[in-house]
C-alpha positions as CSV (number, residue, x, y, z in Angstrom):
1,M,88.9,83.6,141.6
2,L,89.3,83.6,145.3
3,A,93.2,82.8,145.0
4,N,93.5,85.8,142.5
5,M,91.6,87.9,144.9
6,K,93.9,87.0,147.8
7,K,97.0,87.6,145.5
8,R,95.6,91.2,144.7
9,T,94.8,92.1,148.3
10,T,98.4,90.9,149.5
11,Y,99.9,92.9,146.6
12,L,97.9,96.0,147.4
13,L,98.4,95.7,151.4
14,N,100.7,98.7,151.6
15,A,98.1,100.8,149.8
16,W,95.2,99.5,151.8
17,R,93.7,103.0,152.4
18,E,93.8,103.8,148.5
19,T,91.9,100.6,147.3
20,N,88.4,99.4,147.6
21,L,89.5,95.7,147.8
22,Y,89.1,95.6,151.6
23,S,86.0,95.6,153.6
24,D,85.4,98.3,156.4
25,K,86.2,95.5,158.8
26,E,89.5,94.8,157.3
27,K,90.3,98.5,157.0
28,I,89.8,99.1,160.7
29,A,91.7,96.1,161.5
30,L,94.5,97.3,159.2
31,E,94.5,100.8,160.8
32,F,94.4,99.3,164.3
33,A,97.5,97.1,163.4
34,E,99.4,100.0,162.1
35,T,98.6,102.0,165.3
36,L,99.6,99.2,167.5
37,T,102.8,98.4,165.6
38,L,103.9,102.0,165.6
39,I,102.7,102.5,169.3
40,S,106.0,104.5,170.2
41,G,104.7,107.3,167.9
42,N,100.9,106.8,168.1
43,R,98.3,105.8,170.6
44,I,95.1,103.8,170.5
45,T,92.5,106.6,170.8
46,D,89.0,106.1,172.1
47,S,88.0,106.9,168.5
48,L,89.9,104.1,167.1
49,Y,89.1,101.7,170.0
50,Q,85.2,102.4,169.4
51,Q,85.5,102.0,165.5
52,T,87.5,98.7,166.2
53,R,85.0,97.3,168.5
54,Q,82.1,98.0,166.2
55,F,83.4,95.3,164.0
56,F,85.0,92.9,166.6
57,D,83.3,91.4,169.8
58,E,85.4,91.0,173.0
59,K,87.0,87.7,172.0
60,E,87.6,88.7,168.4
61,Y,89.2,92.1,169.7
62,T,91.5,90.1,172.1
63,D,92.5,87.7,169.2
64,L,93.3,90.8,167.0
65,V,95.6,92.3,169.6
66,I,97.3,89.1,170.4
67,L,97.9,88.4,166.8
68,I,99.5,91.7,166.0
69,N,101.5,91.5,169.0
70,Q,102.8,88.1,168.1
71,I,103.7,89.1,164.5
72,N,105.4,92.3,165.9
73,S,107.3,90.0,168.3
74,W,108.5,87.6,165.6
75,N,109.8,90.5,163.5
76,R,111.6,91.9,166.5
77,I,113.3,88.4,167.2
78,S,114.0,88.0,163.6
79,L,115.7,91.5,163.3
80,S,117.6,91.0,166.7
81,M,119.1,87.7,165.1
82,A,120.3,90.0,162.1
83,N,117.8,88.6,159.6
84,Q,116.3,90.7,157.0
85,I,112.4,91.0,157.2
């Protein structure tokens, strides 16, 4: 059952706002990740920061920021090497 749930949440990741498969904590993490990933057109507002911190303590928040930036870095390295993502 857990494997099926993980498959569903993975398949619906691009529609995370429209589904109820994700917890509030997961949804705020996804919103934060999208905003940070697209930082050139967005910014981390005080409101988004506060909402995120409601679910993530200092260590978890730091880990989240590092994880998002690490994945973004890998994607940019891959693209710069002419790989398809």
